[in-house]
N, C-alpha and C positions, 0 to 999 in steps of 0.2 A: 199350801202355796209356798213357792220359793222364788227367789229372785235369780236371774240369769244374766250375767254380763257377756255380751257378744261384741267382739271387736275383730274385724278383718279388713283393715284399711286399704290393703292393696290386692285384695282377693274378694271382689263382690259376689263371684259366684258361690264361693265357700259360704260367705255370709248368708245368702239366700237359702242355701241348703241347710244350714244350722237352724235358721229361723223356721223352716218348714219342718224339720225334725221336732223341734220344741213344741210347734203347734199341734203335733200329733200325740203329745203326751197328755195323760190325765192324772192331775190336773195340769193345765197349761200355765208355765212360770210367767211371772212378770219380767218383761224384757228392759234391761237398762243398758245405756251406752256409755256411762261414766264409770271409770275404774274407782271412783271414790264411794264410800259407803259400805253397807253391809251386803254381801253377796254370798249366795249358796252355791252356785254354779258359775265357773269361769270356763266358757267355751269360746277360746279366742286364740289369736296368734301367740306363740311363746313369749315373745317380748312383752306383751300386755298383760301377762298373767302375774299376779302377786304370789310369787312362789314362797315366800316367807308365811303368808297367811295360809296357804294350802298345807304346809308343814305343821303349822301350830294349831290348826282346827281340822283335824282329820276326820272328826265325827260328823261334821256339819258342812264343810266345803269340798266340792268336788271339782277337779281340774281336767282340762282336755289335753294336758301334756304332762309327762314325767319331767321332772327338773334335771336329773342326770341320766343321759342316754347316748352319750358319745360313743360308747362301745359299738352301738348299732349304726349310728348315722354318719361317723367320720370313716372315711375309706381306710386309713391307716390304723385306726383303732379297731375296725372290724377285722382287718387282716390279722393283726397281732392276736386278737381273741379267738378266732378260728384256728390259727396255728397252735396256739397254746392248748386249746381243747382238744384237738386231734392228737396232739403229742401226749396229753395225759390220758386221752380215751382212744387208744388206737383203733378200736373196733367201731368207732362212731361212723355213722352214715355220712358224715361231713367229709370224710377223708377225700373222696373224689368228686365232690360237688361244687367246688369253686376253683377258678383258675389259679395256677401258681402265681404268687404275688411277692414282689419285692417292694420294701419302702426306700424312699430316697428323700433326703432333706439337703438342699443346697441353694445357695443364692447365686452363685457365679460358676460358669462352666469350667473354670480351671480346678474346680474342686472334684470333677467328675472322675478324672483319670485315677486319683488316689483311691477313690471310694471303690472303683472297679477292681482294684488290686486288693482291697480289704474287705469291708463289709459286704460288697456286692460282687465278691470274687466269683461266686457261682453264676451270676448273671453274665459277667465278663466271659467265662467260659462258654456259655451258651451262645454269646454273640460272635465268637470266633468263626464259626462255620456258616453263620447267616441262613441257616435252614429254617429256623423258627421265627415267627413274627411275634412282637410285643406290642402293647398298647400303653401309652403313657397318659395318666390322668392326674389333674391337680387335685389336692384335698383342700377344700376351701373351709375356712372357719371364719365366717363373717365378722364375728366379734373381734377378731384380732387384725382385720384389715385396716389400714390407713387411707381413708377415702380420698384424701388429697392427692394421692398417687394414681387414682384411676383416671384413665384418659377421657371417659365419658360416663354420663350418668347411668347409662344401661349396662355398664361392664359387670357390675355386681350381679344383675339378673343373668347375664350370659355366662359367668363364672360358675354359677349354681345350676346351669341348664346344660351341662355336658360340653362346655367349651374348653379350650386349652388341651384338647385331646389330640395325640398324635400317634402315628404308627412307625415302627422301624424294626430292622432286623440286623443291624450291625452297630458296632460302637461308633463309627463314623457317622451314621445317620443320627444316632442319639446326641452326639456333641453338636451336630449341626442344629438340631432342634433347639438345644439350649442356648446356642449362639444366636439363633434367631429371636429367642425371647429377650435375650440381653439387648440386642439391637433395637427391639421394640422399646425397651426401658431407655436407652440413650436417645432414641428419636424423640421420646417425650419431653427431653429437655431442650430440643431445637425447635425449628419451625413447625407450625401446625401442618398436618397433612390434610388434603382434601378428602372428601368422603370416599372417593374412588381409590385413594391410595391407603386407606387405613386398613390394617389386618384386623378384622373383628373377632378373630379367634385367638389372638395372642394373649399371653398372660404377663403379668409384671412378676418376674421371678424374685425381685427384692421383697415383694409383699406375700408371695405365695411360696413358702419354703418346702412344704410338704407335697410330695407326689407319690403315687404308687405306680409301679409297673407290672402289668398283669400279662400272662400269657395269652396270646390271641387264639381263640378257638376257630379254627378255619374250616370246620365241617358243620356249619349251622343247617338246621332244617329249613327248607325253602319252600315257600308257596308264592303264588301270584294273587295279591290281594284283589285284583281286577276280576277274579272268578266269583267274588262276592259282590253282587250288583247292589250299587247304591245310587241315589239320586239320578235315576234314569240312565245309568251307564249300561255298557253292553260287554258281553264276555269277549275276551282276547281270542283271536283265531290261533295264535301260537303263544301259550303261557309262557312267562318267563319267571325264573326263581328270584325272589326277593328275600333278603334277610330281614328277620324281625326279632324283637324281644318281647317278653311277656311282661306287662305292668300289672301286678296284683296289689290289692289293697288288703293290708293286714290290720286288725283292731286288737291291740293289747289292752286288757282290763285289769285293773287292781294289781295284786300281787299274789298269783299272776295267772291269768287266763289269756290265750292267744288264739285268734280266730283268722281264717282266710275267707274273704269275700268271694263267693263263687262265681261272680260275673268278672271274667278276666279279660284284659285288652291285649290285642296283638298290635304292636306298633312297628311298622315297615319302614325300611330305608326308601330313599327317594328314587334310586336307580337300581337296576337288576345287579344281582351279586356276581362279582368275579373275585378269585383269589387274589390277595395282594401280591405284587411283583415290584422288582426293583427297576427304576429308571434312573438315568444319570444324565447330568447336564454336559455341555461341551468339554468341561474341565474334568469330567469323570467323578464329580461329587454327586452323591444321592440326592435325587429330587423328592420333594414332599409327596407322600402317598395320598392319591385322591380318596377322601374319606366317604364320598357319597354312597359307595355300595356297602359300606361297613357300619356307618352310624345309623342308628334307628331312633334317636332321640327327637320326639316331635317338637321340642323347643327350638331346634335348629331348623325346622321345616315349617314355620308358621304360615308361609305362604301357600302351603298345600292343602290347607283346611283339613277336611276329614278324609282326604284321599288315602292316606296311609294308616288309618285307624280301623280296626275291625274287632268285633268280639271274638274271642277264642273259639267260642262254640259254632261261630259262622263258618269256621274253616273246615269243619266235618264235611267230607266228601270232596274236598278240594285235591287236585293232583299233587303228589309229592314230587318236587322237582330237585331235590337233592338225593344223593346216593345214586345206585345204578339206575340208568334211565329205563323207565318202565311206564308208558302212558296209561297203563291200567292201575297203577299203584295210587290208591286214595287214602286220605286220612280218615280214620275211623272214630266212632264213640269211644271204643276201648282204647285207642291210642290217647285220645285226650284224657281219659280217666287215668290212665298210667301216669301221664305227666303231672295231672293235679295231685295225685296220690304222693308223687315225689316231692312236689312243692310243699305240701302239708308237712311231710317229715323233715325237709330241710328247715323250714320255719321253726318247728318245734325244737330241733337240735341247736339252732342258731340262738334261740332265746335261752335255752339251757346254758349255752357257752357263755352268753352275756351275763347270766347270773353268777358265773364263777368269777366275774370281774366287778365286784361291788362298788368299787370306787367310781367307775363310770357308768354303772347301770344300776339304778335304785327304783325298782317298781314300788309304788305306793299303793295302799288300799284305796285310797280316795283320788285316784287318777286313772285316766284312760287315754290312749292316743292312737291316732290314724298314721300308718306309714304306707308309703308306696314302695313295693319291693319289684326290683327288676331281675328277671330270670332269662337265660338264654337256653333254648333247646337246640342240641346237636344231634346229628343223624350218623349213627354208628351201625351200619349193616352188619349182622352177624353178632352183634352184642345183645345182652338181655338185660334190660330191654333195649330195643333199638334206639328209641328216642330218650336222650338222657338230658337231665336239668341241671344247670349250673346257676348258683347265686352270684349276681354281679354286684348289686348294691342296694342299700336301704336308704330311703329318703324320708325325712321329717317334713311335714306340711307339703305334701306332694301337689304338683301343679295340675289339679283336677279340671282346670279350665280348657286344658288341652284335649279332653275327651270329645268335645264338639256337641252341637245340638242333637245329632241323630241319636247318640247313645246317652244323653243327660239323664234319661230315666233310671239308668243303673246307678247313678250317683244319688238321685233321691232315695232309691231303695236302700243304699249303703248307709246314708245319714239317718234316715229313719230307724233302720236296724240298730245303729249305734245308740240312738235315743232310747229305744226299747230295751236294749241289752245292758248298756253302760250307765244310762243317766236315771231311768225310772226306778230301777231296783235300789239305787242309793237313797233315794228320798222315800221310797215306799217299799221296804224289804219284802212285804207280801207279794209283789209282783215278780220277784226273782224266780226264774225257771229252774226247777229242781230236775235232777236226773239227766242232765245234759252230758253225754259221755263224749270222750274224745273220738273224733271221726264222725259224729253226728251233726247234721246241718238243720239250723233253725234260723229263720228270718234271713236266709241267704248267707249265713255265716257258719262256716265249717270249724268246728272246735279242733285246733291242733294241739293244744297244750294246756294242762291244769296242774300248777304247782303251788304249793304252800310255802310262802317266802316269808322269813321272819322280818318284821317291820323294822325299818331303819330308825334310829333315834332322831 
């Protein structure tokens, strides 16, 4: 018998899944709600874990989170790590599996011009012709935010759920974006705005200094999610192509095994896809790009319920609505397998890259962690393979509540698998499954990587 501290104060769905996973263990641990006392298992949100206890009791205490993993979960750290790894390993399969990315750190728009002539010179050259589109994303480190500057209580949640994102294809458009962010800062010092006047997607640049600028991939694989019937819906007469990204769940165990959960979600945009285009106001200044066809983050579409969420496997036999128009073209099981194989390779290489940055990623033998991985699939007819996978970002404590009731069963399977694979063998080594090779699937988990990492002091 062992004790398990479980604490998810803002994620009741996650807490219930953890408790069900613990109930499935043999023996079932005693559940405690207080951080005080002797605990063997800390399966809780990162902030409630006693990380010093985890480091000092590696034989008897198991944690549900690594202490140091910024290399993976901070966009600018991940960008640097992947760039360094590909530079050192030019034959790595990561070379063409993530969008070109630039880092930017500034608080005021007047800093931008000098940056585009110096460290962002390459980006500045790209922006001269306006042919390529880019996407700006804030890099949020909640621990460094001054909450007194946030305009509303929900802004932290918004900033960590895909907000502050903008698209542009010119220097003028990028400058206007930061001017709007600065205006939002200065407006905060004036009179309060009504709800109708508040820009719910703005960010406070004085608080969020780090951004990444990623090349926008404008050839996404497109489906119509309405072809997969749910809740009594009917198939569309004329399918329309919607952009989507894949949300995969990755489990990292000890030091180090990496698994991909084989139940993968496809999260769709709210409106049909159109390529981004430039529109100007009466003064000739670029107007903000409508992000509706381009953003697939379900946190920004809470009012849609489960309408935009499908299992990836449910898309098999759907009409492919990207690439050359061919109403007979259907997505096949072989297509899906090719994409999942690419995902497992990318995950393995990404964690290898993270291991080469031991300051910001330190896998411990007495820890495991669940990550939400976002991938985008592009459609490149004539390429081999036709459908190619790009890594977008890695999220700690992913918002699993957004999966919805219809597919909640996959989350139960995921957490029970984590209990069987990550928790039970720690307290009863006899239950560890031997001979599990890379590429093999057990409990719905595909093993992607197994490395022997020297323990950190």
